C-alpha positions in Angstrom: 12.2 -68.8 89.6 13.2 -65.7 88.3 16.3 -66.8 86.9 14.8 -69.9 85.1 12.2 -67.6 83.4 15.1 -65.4 82.3 16.8 -68.3 80.9 13.7 -69.6 79.1 13.2 -66.3 77.6 16.8 -66.0 76.6 16.7 -69.4 75.0 13.3 -68.7 73.2 14.6 -65.3 72.0 17.5 -67.2 70.4 15.4 -69.6 68.7 13.2 -66.8 67.2 16.1 -65.1 66.2 17.6 -67.9 64.4 14.3 -68.2 62.5 14.8 -64.8 61.3 17.9 -64.8 59.9 17.7 -63.1 56.3 17.8 -65.5 53.3 19.0 -64.7 49.6 17.4 -61.5 48.6 14.3 -61.4 46.5 16.2 -59.1 43.6 19.4 -57.9 42.9 20.3 -55.0 40.8 23.3 -55.1 38.3 24.7 -51.7 37.4 27.1 -51.3 34.4 28.9 -48.5 32.9 27.9 -47.8 29.2 29.4 -45.2 27.0 26.8 -42.8 27.9 26.5 -43.3 31.4 25.1 -46.3 33.2 22.7 -49.3 32.7 20.8 -50.6 35.7 19.2 -54.2 35.4 16.7 -55.8 37.8 17.6 -59.6 38.6 15.1 -61.8 40.5 16.1 -64.6 42.5 15.4 -68.0 41.1 11.4 -68.2 41.0 10.6 -65.0 42.1 8.6 -62.5 39.6 8.9 -58.7 39.5 5.5 -57.0 39.6 5.0 -55.2 36.4 1.7 -53.4 37.6 3.8 -51.3 40.0 6.7 -50.3 37.9 10.0 -50.5 39.7 11.5 -47.0 40.4 14.9 -45.3 40.8 14.6 -42.5 43.5 17.9 -40.5 42.8 19.5 -38.7 45.2 18.6 -35.3 44.1 14.7 -36.4 44.6 14.1 -37.2 40.7 12.1 -40.5 40.2 12.9 -42.4 37.0 11.0 -45.6 35.9 12.3 -49.0 35.0 11.2 -50.5 31.6 11.3 -53.9 30.3 11.0 -55.6 27.0 8.5 -58.3 28.0 5.4 -58.8 30.5 3.2 -61.7 30.8 -0.1 -61.7 28.9 -2.3 -60.4 32.1 0.2 -57.4 32.4 1.3 -58.6 36.2 4.7 -59.4 35.8 7.9 -59.0 33.8 9.3 -61.6 31.5 12.2 -59.9 30.9 15.0 -58.1 33.2 13.5 -54.6 33.8 16.2 -51.9 33.1 16.9 -48.1 33.4 19.5 -46.2 31.3 21.3 -43.2 32.7 22.8 -40.7 30.6 25.3 -40.0 33.7 28.9 -40.3 34.1 29.0 -40.5 37.9 27.8 -43.7 39.8 24.0 -43.6 40.6 23.1 -42.8 44.2 19.5 -43.5 45.3 17.0 -46.0 46.2 15.5 -48.6 43.9 12.1 -49.8 44.9 10.6 -52.8 43.3 7.7 -55.1 44.1 8.7 -58.8 44.0 6.7 -61.9 44.4 8.6 -64.8 46.1 8.6 -68.4 44.5 5.5 -69.7 45.5 3.6 -67.1 47.1 0.9 -64.9 45.6 1.8 -61.7 47.5 4.4 -59.2 46.3 6.5 -57.5 48.9 8.3 -54.3 48.3 12.1 -54.3 48.0 14.2 -51.1 48.8 17.8 -51.5 47.3 20.3 -48.9 47.8 23.0 -47.4 45.4 
């Protein structure tokens, strides 16, 4: 009897873990080199929206926090309509964490996503 419970538990765990596989990321970050440093741009997944009420932040490895900006936001100031960006005047590649609120397509709740640079 005990063996049967173990097999059933293992089968259930396999099914649950199969359903928990990660899907496409909600947001990605594009880093490009500029004449004066680096340009960071946040690119939401198709249909996802980036929360403008909680500005995306870059937490540098030295502890300094810098905020992303964008040219356009929705009329209710809730979401960015253009990709948020941050220009860094540093020749060294950026190191730290980017935290951004993203609302997946078809959902009304935003999630905080942390991206490591």
